[in-house]
N, C-alpha and C positions, 0 to 999 in steps of 0.2 A: 529548881522546878521538878526535876526527876524524883527527888526524895519525897516531895509532897504528893506526887502522883501515886507512888508506891504505897505511901501510908494510907491514902484514901482507899486504895484497892484492898489493903490488908484489913483495914477497919471494916469495910463492907463485908469481907469474908468472915470476920469474927462475929458480926451480928447475925449473918445468915447461918453460921454454924450453931450459934446459940438457939436460934429459931428452930433449926433442924432437930436439936436434941429434944426440945419440948414436943415437937410433932412425932418424933420416934417413940417417945414414952407413951403418947396417946394413941398411936395407930392400932394397937392390938384391940382396943375397945371399939373401933369403928366398924359398924355393921356394913353388910353388902347393900348397896343402894339399889332400890327398885325404881325404874323409870318407865312410865307408860305401861305399868302392869306386869313387867317381866324383869327378872334379875339380870344384871350385866356383870360379867367377870371383871375383876380389877384390871384397870388399864395401867398397870405398872410396867414401865419399860426400862429394861437394862440398857444403859448407854454403852457405846462402843460399837464395833462393826457387827452387822448382822451375820449370823452363822447358819441360819436356816433351822436351828433347833435350840431348845433351852439349854443353858449352860448347866453342867453338872460337875461335881467333883467326887472324889473317893468317899467323902463323908455325906453326900447327898446334894440337894440343889444348891446352887451357888449364885451369888449376885454378880459374878464376873463372867465375861464371855469365855468361850472355849475355842480351841483350834479346830478347823475342819479335820475330819478323821482321815481323809485321803486327799491327794492333790486334785483329783477330779472334783471333789466337793468344794475346793477352794476357788473354782471357776464359777460357781453358782452365785448369781447376783439377783436379789429380789427387792432390796430396799436401797434408798439413797437419801440421807438426811438433808442434803443440800437443796433438793427440789422444793420442799415445803416446810422444812424445819420440824416435821412431824414424822410419824412412823407409817405414813401411807405407802403402800407398795408401788413400785415403779409402774406396774401394769395398770394401776388405777390413777396415775398422775397425768394430767393433760399437757405435759411438757416433755421435751426431749432431754434425757439425762443419761450420761454414760459413766460407767464405773470401770476402773482398772484395778482389780483386786491384787493382793500381795502375791498370790501364787503365780499370776501372769508375770509379774516383775521378777520373781525368782527364776521361772523357767527361761525367760528371755535374758536373764542377767542384766536387767535395767537398773543401773546404779544412779541414774539421774531422772528427774521428772521429764526432762526433754525426751529421753528415749521412751519412757513409759507412755507418753501421750501420742506416740505413733499408733497406738491401739484405739484412738478415738477419731471418728471421721470429722473432717473439716477443721482440724487443729494443725497448725504449722508453727515451727520454731524459727525464731530469728536470733538464736543464741549461739555463742561460741563455747569454748571449754571452761570459761570462767563465769561469765554472766549467764543466768539461767532462768529468767522470768519474763522474757519478751516473746509473747506468742501471738499468733493470729487465730481467732476463732470465728468461723463462718465469714472470713474475709476482713475482720476488724481487729485492730491491735488491742491486746489485753496486757496491761502491765501490773494490775493488782492481783496478787495471789492471796487466797484466804487459807487459814489454818483452823480447822475445827469451827468453821462458821464465823471467824473473826479475821479482820483484814490486817496485813502487815503495814498498810499505809504506804508512806514514802520510804520506809526502811528498805535498803537494798539487801535482799537475802543472799545475793550471789548465786552460785550454783545450788540447785535444790536437790539434795541427796535423798535417796529412797530408804536409807537404813532404818529410819524410825516410822515409816509409813505403813499403815494397814491397807489403805486403798486411796485412790485418787478419784474424785468425783468431778465431772464437768457438766454443769448446767448450761444448756444451749439457750440462746436468745436472751432478751432483757431479764435481768435478775434484780432490778432496783427495788421491787416491791418488798423484798425481804432483806436486801443487803445495802441499800442506799445507792450512792453514786457508783455505777458499774457500766461496763461496755455493753452495747446491745448484742454483740456476737455471742457472749456467754461469760461464764465465770468458772475458775479453777479452784477447787477446795481440796486441801490436803487433810486427810483424816489420819491421825497418828495412832500408833500402837498403844493399847491399854493393857493393864495387868490382866492376867488370865486366872482361871479358876484353880489351876494346879501349877506346881513348880515345873519350869522348863528352862533349860539353859542351852543356848546354841552358839557355837563358834564356827566361823566360816573363813577359811584362808583361800585367797584367790591370787592367781598370777596369769600373765598373758603377754600378748604382743606389745612391742614398744616399751619394754621395761615396766609393765603394769603390775603393781602389787597392791593388794587390798586385804585388810583384816576387818571383819565385821562381827559384831556380837549382839546378842539379844537374850537378856536374862530376866526372868519373871518368876514370882513366887508369892503365895499368900504368907502372911506373918502369923504363925501358929499361936503366938502368945496374945495376939489381939484379933479376935474374930471380926471379920469384915475388912481387915486391912491387908493390902497387897501392894507390890511395887513392880516396876519394870524399868530396866536400864538397857537401852539400845544405842548403837552408834557404829562408827566405822572410821578407820584411818586408811588413806589411800595415797600412794606415791607412784607417779607414772611419767613416762616420757611422751613423745609425740612423733607422729610421722611427718610433722610439719617443720622439721629443722629447728629454727630458732623461735618458732611460735608454738604455743601450747605447752602441755606438760606442767608438772608441779606436784604439790601435795595439798591434801585437804583432810579435815577431821570434823566429825560431828559427834556430840555426846548429848543424849536426851534422856534424862531421868523422869519417871512418873510415879507418883504415890497416890493411891486411891483408898478412901475409907467409905465402905458401904455396909453399915451395920444391918441394913435390911434392904429389901427391894424398893423401899419407899424413899430412901435417903442416899445421896451420893455427894462426896466432896473429893474432887480430883485436882491435884496440884502437878503442874508440869514445868520443866525447864528445858532449855536447849542452848547449846553453844556450838557454833560452827565457825570455822576459819579456813582460809585458803592462802597459799603462797603459790602463785601460778603465773604463767605468761599468757596474757590476753591476746588472742589471735585477731589481727586486724584484717585478715582475709586477702583475697586476690582482686586486684583492680580490673577494670573493664577496658576493653578496646572496642570501640564502636558498639555493635549490637550484642556483644557477648563478653563473658569474662575472658581475660587474657589467655591465649593458648599456651600455657606453660604447665609443667608438671604440678599436680596438686600438692606435692610435697614441698614445693619451693616456697620459701618464706622471704619476705622483704624486710624483716626485722633483723636485729643484730645480736651477736653472742653476748655483748655487754649490756643489753637491754635489761634493766632491773626487773625482778619479778613483781607482779602486782600483788597487793595484800588486801584481804577482806576479812573482817571479823564482825559477827553479830551474835546477839544473845537475846533470849526472851524468857519470860516467866508468864504463866497463865494459870487460871483455875476455872473449874466448872462446878457449880453447886446446883443440885436438883433436890427438890423436896415435894413429894406427893402430899397433897392436902387431904385427899380421900381417894376412893377407887377410880375417880374419873377426872380429877383436876390436879395439876402439878405446876410448880414454878421452877424455872431454870434461869440461872444467872451465870454469865461467862465474862471473863476479864483476860486481857492480854496486854502485856507491855513488851515492846521490842525496841532494840537499839542497835545501831550500826556505828560504833565509834571510829571504825577504820574502813575507808574505801580509798585506797591509795594506788593510783594507776599512772606510772610513767611509761611512755611508749614512743618508739619511732614509728610513725604512721604515714601511709601514703597521703599525699596532698594533691587533690585534683584541682588544678588551677584553670582548666578549660573543660568544656563538656566532653572532650575526648579522654580526659584523665591522663593519658600518656602524651608526652611531648609530640610535636609534629614529626619527629623522626620515626615515630611508631615503636620506640623501644625504651625511651628514657622515662623513668618514673621519679618524680620529685617527692622527697620525703621530708618530714618536719618533726621535731620533737614536740610531744604533746603530753600534758599532765592533767589529771583529774583527781580531785579529792572531795569526799563528802562525809558528813556526819549527820545522823538523823535519829529521831526517836518517835515512837508511836504508842499511844495506848488507846484501846478500844474496849467497849463493854456493851452488853445488852442484857435485858431481862425479859423473859417470855412467860406468859400465862397460857397454858394449854388445857383444854377441857373437852370432854366427850359428853354428849347428851342427845336426846331424841326430841324432835319437835316438827310439826307440820308433816308428819309421816315420814320424815327422813332421819338418818343417823348423822350427826354433826361431829366434826372435829374442828374445834374453834381455836384460833391462835391470835393473841394480841401481844405486841411487844414494843419496847423502846430500845433504842441504841444510840451510842455516842462514839465518835471517832475524833481524836486529836492527833495531828501529825505535823512534825516540824523538821526541816532539814536546811543545812547550809551546804552549798555546792560551789566548787572552785574549778574553773577550766582555764588552762593557759597553754601557750605554745612558745617555743623559742624563736629566735630571729633568723637563724641560718637554715638553708636548704641542703639536703644531702642526696644528690641524684644517684640512681642505680640503674643499670641495664637489666631489664627483666629477663632477657634471653641469655645473657652472659654475665650474671651478677658477680661483682667483686665485693666481698664483705670486709669489715674492719675499717671502713672509712669514716665511721661516726665516733668522735671522741667521747669519752665518759662525761666531759663537761656539758655535752649536748643535753643530757637528762637534767642536770642542775639548771641549765639555761631555760629549759621548758618549765621547770618547777617555779622559777622566779618570774616567768612570763615576760622575757625580754622582747618578745614579738607582740604578744597580746595576752591579756588576762581578763577574766570575767568572774565575778562573784554573784551569787544569788542567795537570798534568804526567804524561805517560804513557810507560812503558817496556814494550815487548813483545818477546819473543824466541820463536823457534820452531826446534826441531831435529827432523828427520825422516829416517827410513830407509824406502826403498821397494824393492820387488822386483816385477818384471813379466815374464811369459813369453807370447809370442805364437807359436802353433803352427799350421801348415798341414798337413792330411792330405789325401791324394788330390787335391791341387790344387784342391779345392772347399770343404773344410770348414776354417774359420779360427776358432780359439779364443783368447781373450784373458783372462788371469787376472792379478790383481795385488793387492797389499796394502801398506799403509803404516802405520807406527807413529809417532805424534807425541808430543813432550813440549813443551808450550808454556806460557809463563808471562807474566803481565801484572801490572804494579803501577801503580796510579792514585793521584795525590794532587790535592786540590782546595783552593781557598780562594775564598770568596765573601762578599759583603756580608751583614751581619746573621747571619753564621754564629756559633754559640755566643754569642749575645747581643751581637755586635760591631756596629759602625756601618757606614755606607755605604762608607767608604774602607778598612775593615779587611780588605783582601784584597790579595794581591800574588803575583808569580811566585815569589819566594823562599819564601813560606809554602806555596805549592802544592808546590814541590819538597821542602820539609821534610815536608809531609804524605805525599808519596810515599815518602820514605825511611823513615818510621815505619809505613807502611801494610802490611798483610799482602799477600803476593804470591799471586795466584791461579794455581795450577798445574793445568793440564788435560792429561790423557793420553787418547789414543784411537786405535783402529784404524779404518782406512778401506779397506774392500775394494772391488774391482770385478771383475766377470766378465761376459763376453759371448761370443756366437757369431755367425758369419756363414756362410751357406751359399749357394753359387752355384747357383741352380736353373736358370739359363741363362747363357750366356757374357756376356749383357748385363744380367742381373737377379740380385740377391741379396736374401735375407731375413736379418734380424738381430734379435737380442734382447740386452738387457743389464740388469744389476743393479749399482747403485753406491750408496755412502754418502758423506756429507760430514761434516767436522769443522770447524765454523765458530767465529768469535770474536765476543764481545761486548765493545765498548769501554766500556760504561757501568757504572753502579753503582746500587744501590737507595737508597731514602730513608734507610736506616740505614747507608749508606756501605759496604755489602758489594758486592764485584764480582759481576757477573752470570755465571752459568755458561755453558758453551759452547753454541753452536747445533748441532743435529744435523739431517741431511737424509737422505732415502732416496728413490731413484728406481727405477722399473721402466720400461723402454722397449722397444718393438718397432717394426719398420718394414721398408721396402723401399729398396734402393739400386739405381740403374739407370744405364746408359750407352746410351741409345737410339740415339745417333749418336756417331761418334768425335769426342771433344772436347766432348761435351755430357753433363753429369752431373745427376742428380736424386735427391732423398731424400724419402721419406715417413716421418714419425716419429709414433708414438702413445706418449704418456708420462703418468706420474703421479708427482708429487713431494710428499712430506710433509716439513714442517719444524717443529721444536720449538725452544724457547728463544729466541723472537723478541722483541727489545726494543721498547718503545714509550714515549713520554714519559709520566711520572707527573704528570698534571695537578694532582694534589693537592700536589705538591712542586716547583712551577715554579722557585722561587728557588734550589734546590739543583741544578738540571739533572738530577734523578734520573730513572731509568727503571724500568720494570717489564716482566715477561714477558707476552706476549699470547697464551698458549695454543698451539694447534696450527693450522698453516696448510697448505692443500693446493692444489696447482696441477695440473691435468690438461688434456690437449688433444691437438690434431693440428697438425703443422707440415709444410709442403711447400715445397721450394725447388728451383729449377732454375737452372743457370748454365752458360754455355759457348758454343760455336760451333755454330750450326745448319748453316750453309754457310760457304764461304770469305769470303762477303760479309755474312752476317747473324749477329748474336749476340743473346743474351737473358740477362737477370737477372730472375728472378721468385720471389716467395715469398707464402705465405699461412699465417696462424696462427689457429687456433680455440682459445682458452684460457679455462678457467673456474677462477679463483683466488679462494679464500675462506678464512675462518677457520672451522674445523670443531670447535674445542674452546676454550671460553673462557666467561666470565660472560655471562649474557643481556644483550641490548641494551636500553638505556633511551632511547627516542627523545625523551623529554621532557627528558632531561639527559645528552646523549651525551658531553659533555666533563667533567661534574661541576662546572660553574661555578655552577649554580643552587643555591638552598637545598634541601638534601637532605630536610628535613622536609616540604617541599611537593612537590618534583618527584622525590624518590627519590635514591638514591645514583647516582653517575656510572656509566653503563652499561658493560657489557663489549662484546665484538666478535663474539660468536657469530653465525655466518651471514653476516657482512658480507663484501663482496667487497674484494679488495686494490686499492689505489689505482693509477690509471694503467695498468690492464690491460684493454684493450678485448676484448670477446668475439671480434670479427673484425677482422683487420687484414691488409694485404698490399700488394704492389707488383709491377708488371711494367714492364720497361724493355727496349726493342728498339733495335738499331742496324742500319744497312744501309750498306755501302760501294759506291759506284758506280765507284771507281777500283781500281787494282791496286797491290800491293806497298806498301800504306800511303800511297799518294798519291791525290790526287783528292778528290772530295766524299764525305763521310760525314754521315749524318743519323740522328737517333734521338729517342726520346721514350717517355713512359709515364705511368702514373698510380700514385699512392700514396694509400691510403685507410685509414680506421679508423672503426669504429663508436664510439659513446659509451663513456666510462669514468668510474668514480667518481673524484672528485678527492681524496678522503681516505679513510682506512681506517674512519672513523666513518660513512662513506656519507651525508654531509650535503649534498654538492653534486656536480654532474655536469659533466664536460667533454664538449661536444657532439661528434658524429661529423663527419667531413670527408672530402673527396676533393680531391686536388691534381694538376694536369697540368703536366708538365715536357717540355721539348724542347731539342735542341741541333743545331747544324750546324757542320761543320768542313771546311776545304779545305786540303790539303797539296800543296806543289809544291817543286821544286828551284830555287833561285836561286843561280847560280854555284857549284853543287855542295853548297850548304847546304839542308837541309830547313826550310822555313818553313811554319808552320801558323797559319791564322786560325780562331778558334772563337767561336761565339756560343751562350750558354746562356740559356734562358728558364725561370725557375722560378715555379711557382704562376701559370700563365698565366690560370687562371680566377679568380684573386684570392680564393681561399677564405679565410675568416676562421676560424681555429681556434687551439688551444693545443697546444703540444708536450708539456706535462706540468705538474707542480706543483713548487714549490720546497719540498721536504720535508727539506732538509739545511742549506742555506747561510744563507738570509735570514729564515727564518720565526721569529717570536717565540712566538706561541701559535696554535693552530688557530682557525678554519679556515685552510687554506693559500692562498697566492696562486697564480694560474694564470699560466703563462709564454706570452705570445702568440707566434705564428709570424710569419715575414716575409710580407708581401703579395707581389704580383707584383714580381719583380726581374729585371733583365737584366744580364748580364756579358759583356764581350768580352775577347779575349786574342789576343796575337801570340806565338807560340812559335818560337824559332830553335834548331836543332840543328846543331852543327858539330864 
């Protein structure tokens, strides 16, 4: 099946390339089009990250982007392709969209997307050191990560490294109108590095606390022998320990080649590949005692030295083809194929067998061997037609597109039969035999297989109109047809035994299971009005059409999730190169799944009523002066369940005898997990030198108030504040730019938790809390030539 998928993609690319060649030969004869009595300049757009100025090279204009001339220019953000899939400036877009540019990630030494997204208001991580794509956006869980506007689907990308990223864009609120099934809180889109207009080679060697070593490279150059051809090769290798004893630490590698052919500004064909792999120890976190995480040192792990490292591998190939038909119309086709052949996780993990998690003695934690394995593949593609014209007194940017997503995965979960207790206050290690990991892999206690096939087809239309150069209106609508088929096989199913489960049975179950087919419309409308040249007001309405991967206790697939958002706000550019957004929003979401604790053995889920998130977000980013930059954000969010069964505090999970403590409670009035009421960050930099040379310093504070650790609201993650700083010095050595940089993170050594493991390692609630790193220092030497 995979071979045929790839052949279809290659064939499509060949046809498009042939079409491009004909258009390229004809383009010189195309005249400038006159619309409405006046000439319009060619609307030819160079793909890649916006730089604020046309790309140039030593030999003249180039079809490739250029690097910002100074670090301060690297903070300037004007455009975000994720918001509308067109080149409309952020100031004129009636939605909230945040951008984390590459220079911010360099200054803060963000090597993972998890770290970089702390620069975005309302985004929270539920990731440990291995898994890296489980986030909360405006209170709602987001598991789908996009790459250059295409989805990974169900392929587990593992930790998301920043080595090949030009920027990270976060579109807030429902994004279904352009991207299909998506969470109403928002969408994360990774924009990768593209070839540059001139040769540039960068090698970065880093070292730091807890045996942390990282080598990063970024090479790009035009190919002189073939005009219009250029390449870029970026990647990193990292090997590190951990402050967490037997948890965390390991090694990872990412290699990402890109080749782009742009014979003119009218035509582009870009081919990309990526391989990433990890061998690391997944951290299962710290268990809870009563209303808070256990009062033990955050460095204490409850895993073992003989716990095998987890292994992850994934690879992808993609292309983007763009052809301008004339000065005002263009066609863009994208394709991505991603596969994760290895997702191999053996662990000794805490087993919470009561709502207290710890035994009645207040100190004994039961542990069990757990094993997970998954393999998946996804291919997604879209084709867009974009055009500019004038009609009814307005200037239009029109977009129409089709997209298709096909994703399939097999998943295996199992645990052993034996328990291995440990005293959390006086732990004695070495009591878990190596056989325990093999025992968990064969599933002598329990095993579960699932096989899932999901497909999505969508048609979308969008029109952006500007009247009087001050009024900007955006309207769009999408129609989706999505289907999903799920098959499962588990121990004790239909009266079977422990070992009566297999991948083949799960596939057979899927082949005979009914396919859930969902259809839905996803509209979006918004308006922006420029009340001053530097200030605009905006408002928008949007809906989302989400997906549920689970099933009920009687094996029926869950219906789709639905989301609705209203948002108003202000957008401003108080200084040239400095942008700010103030957003006030309310989102409601229905069809939300939660674990059916009465049917744990079958991994069944049930719907949890209606959830609502509302709040205020503020963000500012850019260049204050030629020497000073800022990244700042603040979020006030109130996210809770507003329709469900009443809460039963005596039996929140339904574990206790219902005749004594009542039926398991609902969630009405409970706050959503890992959503603090107040959170924010401010980070400032100042350059003492000129032209990117000399001394630069920076620092800031990241803070959060407390948050509930689970949706049952049984324990709390405490609030925290963290101080960070950096200093760098750049100089020329024999014509090469050499930069030395020192980063200090968590200078005040705050002890806090980044989130809860509500997806990867948990067995039953309460959930385990994921500790954050203590004070760490990293140094690096970067050479550019």
